[in-house]
N, C-alpha and C positions, 0 to 999 in steps of 0.2 A: 420552368418551375420543373416540369416533368424528370428534368435531369438531379436537380435536388430531392424527388420522389426515388429515384432508381439507385442513386447513395444511400439516401434514408433506409431501401430498402434491403440494398448490398447487409447494411448492417445489422438490422433485425433478424434475416436469414443465418447470421453467424451466431444468433443472440438465443435464434429458435432452438440449435441446437444444443440448450444446454438441456432443452428432456430430455436426452438418449446418451448426453457426455459421463459418466462417470466419473471422468477426472474431476468435473466440476461438481459433483457430488461430493467427491471427496475432498476438494478445499474446502468447502461450505465446510461439513461436520469437522475437518479439523480446527478449522478456526472457531468453531461452538466447543469442541473438549478443550482444547488449551485454554479459552475463554471459561468457561467454568474449571478450569484446574489455577490457573491466574488469582481468578477472582475467589477464589473457595477460601480460603483463608478471611476474608473481608465478609463476606456472607454468612461465618460462622460465627464472627464477633459478634457482628450486629444479630443476630440467632439469640445465641447465649445472653447476650446484654437487654435485648426487647426494645431495638433502638432500629430503625427505619435508614436504608444509607441513602443516597440518593443515587440517582442513575447515571451522574455524571463524572466517571471513573475513565471512560474513553481517552481524555487528554494525560490522563498518567498508565496508562495501559502498555504505553511504549517504554516506558524506564526500565521493564526488565530486559537486557541484552538476547536472551532466549526470543523473546517475542517476537523482535527484529528481523533473527533469524529466521525465524518460523515465516515473518512477514514475506522477508524478501526468496524466500525459496518457494512460499504459495504464489507471490506475483508470476515468479519465472515459471512456475508449473501452469499457470492460466494462460500464458503469452507463447509456449515454446513453439507454439506452431504457427507461431504468425508467419509469412502472411497466413490468412486462412485458406485453404489448396480442398476444393471439393471434386465430384466429379462435374458441375456445372459452373466450372470457375470459366473454360474456354467460352461456355457462353455467355454469361456474363462481362467478359472482356468484349466481345463481338460486340455485343449489344449498347454497352456504355464505353465501352474502353479504355486503353489501362488506367489514366490518371483520375478517372473518376472511378473505376475500381479499389484503385489503391486508395483515396479520398474515403472510400466505405470501410477499408480495413481501418485505417485510423481513428475514422468514427467509431465503430466498435468499442478502439480498442477504450476512446474516453468512455465511453457509453458502460465497457464491463469493470472500470476502473470505478466506476463512480458507484455502478451497483457491488462491486465486492467493499467498499467504504460504508459504505449503508447496512450491506452485512454486516461486517467486522461491527461495526458500533452496535448495533441491533442485538448481536449475540455478548455484550459485554453487558446489554441491561437484561437479557434472558438469565445471565449467572449470577445474578443478584436478585433472584426472585428463589423465595416468596419477600422478603425483608428488604424492599424498594420502594423510595418517596420521589416522589419530580418536583419537590420545590425547587424554585432557581436560586437554591445557595449549598454549597457543600457539604453542611450538615455536621452532628459532633460525631457523628462514627469514621470519618475523615481525615476529621482534624486529632481526633486521639490518636488516630495510627501516625498521622506525621509528627506530632508530639512525644508522644512514648513511645522510643523502642522495644519496647521491654514486651509492646502489645504485639509489634509485625515479629518479635520471636515467638512471641508463646503458640503463637496460630500461624507462625509458618507464612506468613504473609510477604510473598515475593514482589511485590509490587512497589515502587517508587515513590512512597509522598513527602513532599517539602511543605512546611508551612508557609514558607517566603511563596511558594508558588501559589497555594491555597489565596493567602495575601492580596499577590497581586495581581488577579484576577479574574474574573467573575464569570460562576460554568457557563453561562452561554459564551462568552467569548471565548474561552477556549474551548470550549467544544466545539464549534464554527472552528475557528483556528485549524483545531488537528483533522477538522475535517477535510479541510479543504487540501492542507500540507498532505494527507495522505493518499488526496486524488490526484496530487500533481507529481507525488514518489509512484504511483501506481503508472501514469503515463509517462513519466520520466521511462520506468524499467519495462513496461511495452515496447516503446517508441526506440529503448534501444534494443531490444530483440526482433524488433520488427526490421531495421537494417542491419542488425546483423547477419540475420540469417538471409536478407537477400544481398547483401553485398559480398559476402563469404560462402556460408552455408549453415543449414540448419546448428551443427554441434555448435558454432562458433557463438547462435543465440544465449545456448547452456553454460557456453564460458564464461562469456560474458556477466552475465546474469546473474549467475553462481558466485563471481569473483563479487560484485558488489554486496550478492545478500552473503557473503564471509567477510567481506570486508568493513560493514557493521557491526559484526560481532566480535572483530579483531580490534575495531575501533574501541569498545567499551568496554577491554580486557586490556592488554599488551599492548598493543597501540595506544593508547591515555597514557599508561606508563611508560613506552619510548620517548614518544612524542608530546605530548600534554594534550590541551583541548582544541589546540589546534588540528589537529589530527581529523578532526570534524570536518575539516572543510573539503576533505577529498574521497567524503564516505556521504554521497544523499539519500544513501536506506535510511540510514542514522535522522534526517531530520524530518520524516514521520514524526520524531519526539520531539515535545517543545523543550522538553531537558539537554537538548542537543544543538538549541539555539538561541542567542543573546537578547532573548527576551528580559532578563533581569540585567542587564547591566556588566555581563561578565565578556569582556574587549575581546577574549579569545577566543571566543566560541561563533561561528559564524552567525553574520547579522541575518534576521529572517528576512529581510526587502530582498536585500543581495542575495541569498538562499533561493527564494521566489524567481528573481529575475534568470537566476543561472537556471535552475529549472525550467523555467519555458523557455530559455534561449534554446537548450540542449535538446529539448522536446520539439521543436521548430529546426533544428540543427536536423536531427536524426532523420525528421521527415521529407527536408528537402533532400537530404544525403540519398534516400528509398526512392525516393521519384525520379531523381538521376538515375539510378542505376537500375532500375525495375523498368524504366524509360529505353534503357540502350541496349540493356540483355536479352538474347533471346529466350522465350519460357517454352518449357518441356515437360508438361503435367503426367508424364507416364515416370518420370522418376518420381524418387521422395522426397527432394525440393522441387521448388519451384523455377528454378532459372537453370538452364545451360550455359 
């Protein structure tokens, strides 16, 4: 029991640093600002027509490729310094051992990914105030925008809405799946940066994370034109969007259950790689990096 408490405390210490970390506040602010921008057209349309808009726009939030690039960039910024070293690192490792300390870092990545996911969802709700409704339905506003393209043009709505999607899935189901997929993709990116930083150096984490963030943006435009929907198979960050997965019978897009399995396997693989390398390499906390 003491071992698990130490691991949990190690993760909690990293979370407590958020209170004094300006980078975290910048990330949270960027998400809120871009939510206000991305959903401003929907809010204005609802206000002009005195209609409430349901709070469940989150599943469609990632239909805008620019938001995929923002999402990937914010996750890279969130986890760019993994593993999360401070002046007490040596004391933690002496008390806990290398593996337990590393497990604490992984637990932090999982928890931070969940909190980032929940904040993003909350930001989409706040962005729709005051014209908001919490009924368990998509509502007339989202259906009107999906069915009448002129409304989207008039109000400069950059969100992608599909009538087929609204008919295919209930709001509660779509929101739950979207939250789960975003959490998994955040975990994937966090573990990718952790493994890259430990196995190579900190710059490697920026490069690999930035590559996958840009790949999602490339896939939505030129990649889709050149290679078709199959290009989504190599862009895990794109899977945060329900539109990128085969929920509606498009055989070219990734199978959602296959995508989930691939993310879980990748997360476990990055964790195993991090553990193997971290256990074998010498530590040098005097340098910018963790390993020497």
